[in-house]
Backbone bond lengths (Angstrom), bond angles and torsions (degrees), N, CA, C in turn:
res aa  C-N    CA-C-N  psi(-1)  N-CA   C-N-CA  omega(-1)  CA-C   N-CA-C  phi
1 X - - - 1.453 - - 1.521 109.00 -
2 X 1.291 116.86 135.70 1.464 121.78 -178.05 1.523 110.94 -91.30
3 X 1.318 115.68 149.92 1.459 123.72 176.07 1.524 107.66 -87.73
4 X 1.316 117.78 132.18 1.462 121.52 179.47 1.524 108.91 -96.18
5 X 1.326 116.37 119.63 1.464 121.06 177.75 1.525 107.55 -74.93
6 X 1.331 118.01 126.25 1.470 119.90 -179.06 1.530 110.81 -56.87
7 X 1.328 116.35 143.42 1.464 120.37 -177.16 1.520 112.68 -100.91
8 X 1.336 117.48 7.82 1.460 120.48 -175.47 1.535 113.13 -93.17
9 X 1.321 117.64 28.05 1.459 120.34 178.18 1.520 110.00 -104.42
10 X 1.323 115.38 157.25 1.466 120.90 176.81 1.525 108.27 -90.00
11 X 1.316 116.17 125.10 1.463 120.93 178.42 1.520 109.00 -100.61
12 X 1.331 116.20 127.22 1.455 118.64 176.63 1.522 110.54 -79.42
13 X 1.351 117.28 -25.26 1.460 120.76 172.62 1.526 109.37 -164.46
14 X 1.331 114.66 153.92 1.457 120.91 174.94 1.525 107.94 -134.48
15 X 1.308 115.05 153.30 1.462 120.18 -179.95 1.524 107.87 -144.42
16 X 1.318 117.01 126.15 1.457 120.35 177.63 1.523 108.71 -117.15
17 X 1.330 115.43 132.83 1.454 121.70 -173.80 1.523 109.51 -129.90
18 X 1.316 116.98 134.82 1.455 121.29 173.80 1.519 108.06 -93.70
19 X 1.323 116.09 120.24 1.458 121.61 178.44 1.524 108.21 -97.25
20 X 1.320 115.92 110.57 1.458 121.36 -176.20 1.524 110.52 -82.31
21 X 1.318 115.44 144.95 1.459 120.36 175.50 1.529 110.84 -99.22
22 X 1.328 116.40 6.33 1.465 120.91 178.24 1.525 109.90 -69.66
23 X 1.292 114.99 157.01 1.455 120.32 178.18 1.530 109.07 -137.42
24 X 1.311 115.81 152.28 1.466 120.87 177.28 1.525 107.70 -104.98
25 X 1.318 114.73 125.75 1.464 121.30 179.68 1.522 108.31 -100.60
26 X 1.324 116.48 115.47 1.464 122.79 177.38 1.523 108.02 -107.20
27 X 1.318 118.15 110.57 1.463 120.39 -178.05 1.525 112.08 -59.53
28 X 1.305 115.72 137.99 1.459 121.53 -178.65 1.520 112.14 -64.00
29 X 1.318 117.39 -37.73 1.453 121.55 -175.76 1.527 113.24 -98.27
30 X 1.324 117.20 21.82 1.456 120.93 178.67 1.518 112.19 95.50
31 X 1.292 115.07 179.45 1.457 120.91 -178.20 1.518 110.12 104.81
32 X 1.325 115.91 176.19 1.467 119.71 -176.08 1.537 111.91 -73.03
33 X 1.309 114.40 147.70 1.458 120.21 174.42 1.518 108.95 -77.89
34 X 1.307 116.15 150.88 1.457 121.55 177.76 1.517 109.17 -124.93
35 X 1.317 115.71 136.76 1.465 120.76 173.32 1.522 106.70 -99.01
36 X 1.301 115.92 121.46 1.456 121.22 -177.35 1.533 107.56 -107.39
37 X 1.334 114.49 108.64 1.464 120.05 179.75 1.523 108.74 -86.53
38 X 1.317 115.27 128.80 1.458 120.48 178.88 1.518 109.12 -123.07
39 X 1.298 116.13 156.89 1.460 119.64 175.02 1.522 108.59 -67.56
40 X 1.315 116.11 153.28 1.449 119.37 175.82 1.518 114.33 121.65
41 X 1.349 118.11 8.80 1.461 118.87 175.27 1.525 108.36 -61.97
42 X 1.320 116.70 144.68 1.459 119.61 179.79 1.511 111.13 -147.51
43 X 1.330 114.30 157.92 1.458 121.71 -178.06 1.516 111.29 -93.55
44 X 1.309 115.07 152.14 1.460 123.26 171.10 1.521 106.84 -128.88
45 X 1.325 116.80 133.66 1.466 121.91 -175.89 1.526 108.90 -124.21
46 X 1.336 115.66 115.86 1.467 121.85 -179.87 1.522 108.33 -106.72
47 X 1.312 115.72 134.87 1.459 120.49 -176.71 1.527 109.69 -133.94
48 X 1.322 116.58 124.56 1.465 122.24 172.59 1.515 107.34 -95.89
49 X 1.319 115.92 117.10 1.459 122.25 -176.26 1.522 109.15 -94.75
50 X 1.335 115.90 128.42 1.462 121.61 178.47 1.534 109.45 -70.32
51 X 1.320 117.67 156.59 1.466 119.64 176.64 1.528 111.08 -54.62
52 X 1.331 115.33 147.18 1.463 120.96 179.72 1.525 109.54 -138.92
53 X 1.309 116.45 164.03 1.467 121.02 179.03 1.523 110.10 -62.63
54 X 1.318 115.81 151.31 1.462 121.69 -177.58 1.524 112.06 -57.11
55 X 1.338 117.69 -41.63 1.471 119.63 -178.15 1.527 111.95 -66.49
56 X 1.344 117.69 -25.17 1.463 121.34 174.83 1.525 111.11 -85.68
57 X 1.327 115.90 -32.15 1.460 121.11 -176.69 1.526 112.38 -70.82
58 X 1.315 117.67 -35.45 1.476 120.75 -175.29 1.533 112.37 -58.72
59 X 1.343 120.12 -53.88 1.465 117.66 179.17 1.529 112.77 -68.46
60 X 1.322 117.31 -30.21 1.464 121.26 178.66 1.529 110.09 -64.68
61 X 1.323 117.06 -48.46 1.466 121.89 179.21 1.527 110.00 -63.35
62 X 1.332 117.42 -41.79 1.470 120.77 179.15 1.526 110.98 -59.92
63 X 1.325 116.86 -41.33 1.466 120.91 179.19 1.524 110.72 -65.70
64 X 1.321 117.32 -44.73 1.465 120.35 179.01 1.527 111.27 -62.80
65 X 1.316 117.26 -42.20 1.468 119.85 179.30 1.528 110.80 -64.52
66 X 1.312 117.56 -37.09 1.456 121.07 175.62 1.526 109.96 -63.24
67 X 1.324 115.54 -33.58 1.459 121.03 179.88 1.517 114.37 -69.33
68 X 1.338 118.62 -9.96 1.460 120.22 176.36 1.521 111.46 -69.78
69 X 1.334 117.33 -21.87 1.466 119.81 -179.81 1.529 112.74 -116.70
70 X 1.328 118.06 -6.80 1.456 122.14 -179.91 1.527 109.57 -123.51
71 X 1.326 115.68 163.11 1.456 120.00 169.98 1.519 108.45 -64.62
72 X 1.328 116.69 152.93 1.464 121.28 177.28 1.520 109.94 -126.73
73 X 1.324 115.21 155.14 1.459 122.71 174.08 1.515 106.49 -122.43
74 X 1.328 116.70 127.24 1.462 121.30 179.72 1.527 108.82 -130.03
75 X 1.327 115.38 137.88 1.465 120.32 176.33 1.519 109.05 -71.94
76 X 1.326 116.42 133.10 1.462 121.95 179.86 1.522 108.21 -90.62
77 X 1.312 115.76 114.45 1.460 120.80 179.61 1.518 109.62 -87.80
78 X 1.318 115.19 137.74 1.456 121.18 178.64 1.522 107.24 -112.61
79 X 1.323 115.52 88.25 1.459 122.03 -174.31 1.522 111.89 -50.36
80 X 1.328 115.74 131.13 1.451 122.10 176.90 1.520 114.46 81.40
81 X 1.334 118.50 1.99 1.459 122.11 -178.88 1.531 108.53 -112.99
82 X 1.316 116.44 124.05 1.459 121.51 178.61 1.533 108.86 -87.34
83 X 1.325 116.03 111.03 1.462 121.38 -178.51 1.524 112.08 -107.02
84 X 1.332 117.15 13.25 1.464 120.73 -174.70 1.528 112.87 -62.97
85 X 1.326 119.04 -24.70 1.469 121.36 -179.90 1.530 112.19 -83.78
86 X 1.334 117.30 -8.66 1.460 120.82 -177.33 1.521 111.04 -93.24
87 X 1.332 115.29 154.28 1.457 121.77 179.68 1.527 108.38 -143.04
88 X 1.324 116.45 -160.14 1.454 120.32 177.88 1.524 110.46 -85.87
89 X 1.319 115.88 142.48 1.454 122.49 174.56 1.515 108.77 -120.56
90 X 1.308 116.99 -171.47 1.463 121.64 177.94 1.518 110.59 -135.36
91 X 1.315 115.22 155.38 1.459 122.16 175.43 1.528 107.69 -79.84
92 X 1.329 116.33 134.91 1.465 122.03 177.97 1.525 107.70 -106.12
93 X 1.326 116.83 114.30 1.458 121.26 178.91 1.517 112.71 77.94
94 X 1.303 115.24 176.59 1.463 121.71 -179.54 1.527 110.26 -72.41
95 X 1.325 116.02 151.22 1.462 120.55 179.18 1.522 109.99 -150.93
96 X 1.322 115.29 147.33 1.459 122.80 172.15 1.524 106.46 -155.16
97 X 1.296 116.91 170.38 1.460 119.66 -179.89 1.514 113.26 78.35
98 X 1.348 116.65 -129.69 1.460 121.69 -173.49 1.519 113.95 -121.24
99 X 1.331 118.57 22.28 1.460 119.60 177.20 1.522 110.43 -149.15
100 X 1.322 114.80 157.18 1.459 121.46 177.05 1.520 109.30 -157.47
101 X 1.319 115.70 158.70 1.461 121.98 172.90 1.519 106.93 -100.57
102 X 1.335 116.17 142.99 1.463 119.51 -177.40 1.521 110.52 -135.00
103 X 1.337 114.24 164.28 1.468 121.86 174.12 1.516 107.48 -135.88
104 X 1.331 116.09 143.59 1.465 121.18 176.97 1.515 112.67 75.24
105 X 1.307 114.85 -167.66 1.459 120.60 177.61 1.513 114.74 94.12
106 X 1.332 117.44 7.80 1.459 119.47 177.15 1.511 113.37 99.96
107 X 1.351 116.20 -160.91 1.465 120.72 -175.17 1.527 112.80 -62.83
108 X 1.326 115.57 -179.30 1.461 121.54 -178.77 1.526 110.57 -54.04
109 X 1.310 115.58 137.29 1.465 121.06 178.55 1.521 108.47 -78.67
110 X 1.323 116.94 160.28 1.459 120.17 -175.79 1.526 110.86 -133.09
111 X 1.313 115.37 153.03 1.462 121.33 178.58 1.528 108.80 -62.86
112 X 1.312 115.81 131.23 1.454 122.00 -177.87 1.525 113.32 101.26
113 X 1.321 117.29 -14.91 1.466 121.81 -179.29 1.528 110.35 -71.72
114 X 1.328 115.99 137.56 1.455 120.73 175.18 1.523 109.58 -91.64
115 X 1.323 115.46 149.58 1.466 121.37 173.04 1.522 107.63 -151.02
116 X 1.323 116.02 156.25 1.454 119.64 176.11 1.517 109.81 -118.45
117 X 1.314 114.45 146.98 1.461 123.34 177.56 1.524 106.86 -108.16
118 X 1.339 116.74 133.04 1.462 120.20 176.62 1.524 108.11 -106.51
119 X 1.326 116.14 118.54 1.470 122.42 178.68 1.522 107.50 -131.18
120 X 1.317 116.95 121.98 1.465 123.11 -178.82 1.522 111.91 53.96
121 X 1.330 117.34 38.18 1.458 121.85 177.15 1.515 115.01 79.55
122 X 1.325 118.66 3.41 1.464 122.70 -179.19 1.527 108.49 -112.21
123 X 1.330 116.44 138.09 1.462 121.55 179.62 1.521 110.92 -97.73
124 X 1.357 114.57 140.46 1.457 122.22 176.64 1.527 107.45 -128.13
125 X 1.327 117.56 127.18 1.460 122.53 -175.57 1.529 110.40 -92.28
126 X 1.345 115.80 139.50 1.454 122.29 178.42 1.528 109.57 -140.54
127 X 1.341 115.92 161.61 1.457 121.85 176.72 1.527 108.60 -125.43
128 X 1.318 115.60 130.77 1.461 121.96 -178.56 1.527 109.73 -66.77
129 X 1.352 116.05 130.51 1.467 121.18 176.41 1.528 111.41 -114.64
130 X 1.336 117.22 -11.26 1.457 120.91 178.51 1.522 110.40 -166.04
131 X 1.337 115.38 147.15 1.465 121.65 179.91 1.524 108.10 -132.13
132 X 1.324 116.44 128.99 1.460 121.89 175.54 1.522 106.72 -139.91
133 X 1.338 115.73 91.22 1.457 120.32 -176.05 1.517 110.50 66.04
134 X 1.333 116.58 -120.57 1.465 121.64 179.71 1.527 112.27 -92.34
135 X 1.331 117.00 1.74 1.468 120.67 -179.90 1.521 110.00 -96.08
136 X 1.340 115.60 127.47 1.459 122.28 176.57 1.521 108.95 -111.38
137 X 1.321 116.44 134.94 1.456 120.51 165.50 1.514 105.91 -107.54
138 X 1.318 116.48 152.07 1.467 120.06 -170.08 1.513 110.38 -159.15
139 X 1.297 115.36 172.97 1.454 122.97 170.77 1.511 108.07 -134.49
140 X 1.289 120.73 156.37 1.461 125.98 -12.94 1.525 110.80 -73.85
141 X 1.322 114.45 -179.29 1.455 121.54 179.16 1.538 109.44 -61.02
142 X 1.337 115.85 148.83 1.468 120.15 176.66 1.530 109.75 -57.59
143 X 1.303 116.30 138.66 1.459 121.23 178.72 1.523 112.16 -90.27
144 X 1.342 115.74 -16.27 1.462 121.98 177.79 1.525 108.14 -136.65
145 X 1.327 116.29 149.15 1.468 120.45 176.43 1.524 108.94 -74.19
146 X 1.323 116.50 139.65 1.458 121.79 178.71 1.523 108.91 -104.53
147 X 1.332 116.43 142.07 1.460 120.65 -178.84 1.522 112.18 -106.50
148 X 1.321 117.12 -11.30 1.459 122.35 -177.75 1.516 110.71 116.64
149 X 1.324 115.67 151.27 1.467 124.62 -178.88 1.525 114.97 71.46
150 X 1.334 119.40 8.93 1.456 120.29 173.42 1.529 108.30 -70.73
151 X 1.319 116.22 150.95 1.463 121.56 -178.90 1.518 110.45 -81.17
152 X 1.342 115.59 137.71 1.467 123.37 173.70 1.516 107.61 -114.77
153 X 1.317 117.91 125.10 1.469 122.04 179.42 1.526 109.20 -99.35
154 X 1.330 116.11 105.16 1.463 121.25 179.13 1.526 111.79 -96.53
155 X 1.324 118.14 -36.48 1.460 122.21 -175.75 1.515 113.79 -75.68
156 X 1.315 116.52 -38.31 1.467 122.34 -179.67 1.526 108.85 -136.72
157 X 1.332 118.00 70.64 1.457 118.79 -179.47 1.523 110.88 -63.92
158 X 1.313 115.30 148.54 1.460 120.04 -176.61 1.520 110.72 -131.17
159 X 1.322 114.37 149.69 1.452 122.43 175.24 1.515 107.49 -108.72
160 X 1.322 117.22 134.67 1.466 122.03 178.18 1.515 108.18 -115.71
161 X 1.313 116.04 127.44 1.456 118.84 -178.54 1.507 112.06 -175.12
162 X 1.318 114.66 -145.85 1.457 121.26 -176.55 1.522 110.30 -124.61
163 X 1.334 116.40 144.83 1.460 120.89 173.56 1.514 108.43 -68.83
164 X 1.314 117.32 138.66 1.460 120.67 176.97 1.520 110.00 -70.54
165 X 1.315 116.28 142.28 1.457 122.21 176.81 1.514 112.36 94.17
166 X 1.339 114.40 159.74 1.459 121.30 179.02 1.511 112.38 -102.22
167 X 1.311 116.75 -14.62 1.466 120.02 179.81 1.520 109.20 -149.41
168 X 1.320 115.58 153.66 1.462 121.58 178.67 1.519 108.74 -142.91
169 X 1.309 116.14 150.30 1.465 121.28 178.72 1.517 110.91 -107.24
170 X 1.333 116.30 40.94 1.450 120.89 178.93 1.524 109.54 -75.18
171 X 1.327 116.47 129.92 1.468 121.64 175.16 1.518 107.98 -134.83
172 X 1.325 115.32 159.17 1.462 120.29 179.93 1.527 110.27 -60.32
173 X 1.329 117.93 -43.91 1.463 121.64 179.77 1.517 112.69 -61.09
174 X 1.315 115.67 -42.62 1.463 119.32 -179.90 1.529 111.19 -65.08
175 X 1.335 117.03 -43.57 1.459 120.67 -179.68 1.525 110.19 -65.57
176 X 1.340 116.78 -37.74 1.461 120.17 -179.84 1.526 111.52 -66.00
177 X 1.321 117.47 -32.00 1.462 120.81 -177.06 1.523 114.55 -97.92
178 X 1.333 117.28 -37.59 1.460 120.74 -171.87 1.520 114.53 -119.73
179 X 1.317 117.75 -19.97 1.455 120.56 -171.02 1.518 109.26 84.21
180 X 1.305 117.48 -167.17 1.463 121.54 178.41 1.513 109.72 -157.21
181 X 1.314 115.75 170.33 1.456 122.60 177.40 1.515 108.43 -127.88
182 X 1.331 116.09 137.08 1.460 119.43 173.09 1.523 108.68 -138.37
183 X 1.331 115.29 154.80 1.457 121.90 178.76 1.517 108.23 -132.02
184 X 1.336 115.29 132.41 1.468 121.67 176.15 1.525 107.38 -114.67
185 X 1.329 115.86 129.26 1.461 121.31 177.04 1.527 108.06 -110.17
186 X 1.318 115.02 130.54 1.461 121.16 -176.19 1.523 110.99 -58.55
187 X 1.333 115.26 136.50 1.455 120.97 176.19 1.520 109.07 -81.17
188 X 1.300 116.99 152.57 1.475 120.55 177.68 1.488 110.13 -82.54
């Protein structure tokens, strides 16, 4: 079971990074370089949390510390983008690769929008790269095959993974005075 990081904190900044598993092969004896794309690209989400009151910081710090040994789920904020009109949609039909058909989820989707797919209770984060009616193309490639009726989170997409690091010195006093930074890297 994953720990859900509360979403009611003020973030002074967020940063989302796609970590590619591709590699470039440069032949030793010359010749053209080749880029070898492999499955396994994943997202990393870094969040700088603004200082908060002690009574708010205590449960927040406790949740983050619990996340050092458990999977965590964090809402991915898209700064400057109003997602209040979006909701959950569903996958229509089977899908694999980098595209799927969807139904619901609010108004027309847009290039650059993040969404998460829930399959067997696990969330996978994706970013829209193209929209053609109900068909979305996205990156990275799906990590699991979809059969249809899986939930798509457009309004509050979430990343599921692990907190970076094996130890943290987060304390209520520190968060109340300075804030803190945490990074979640998507699990495979």
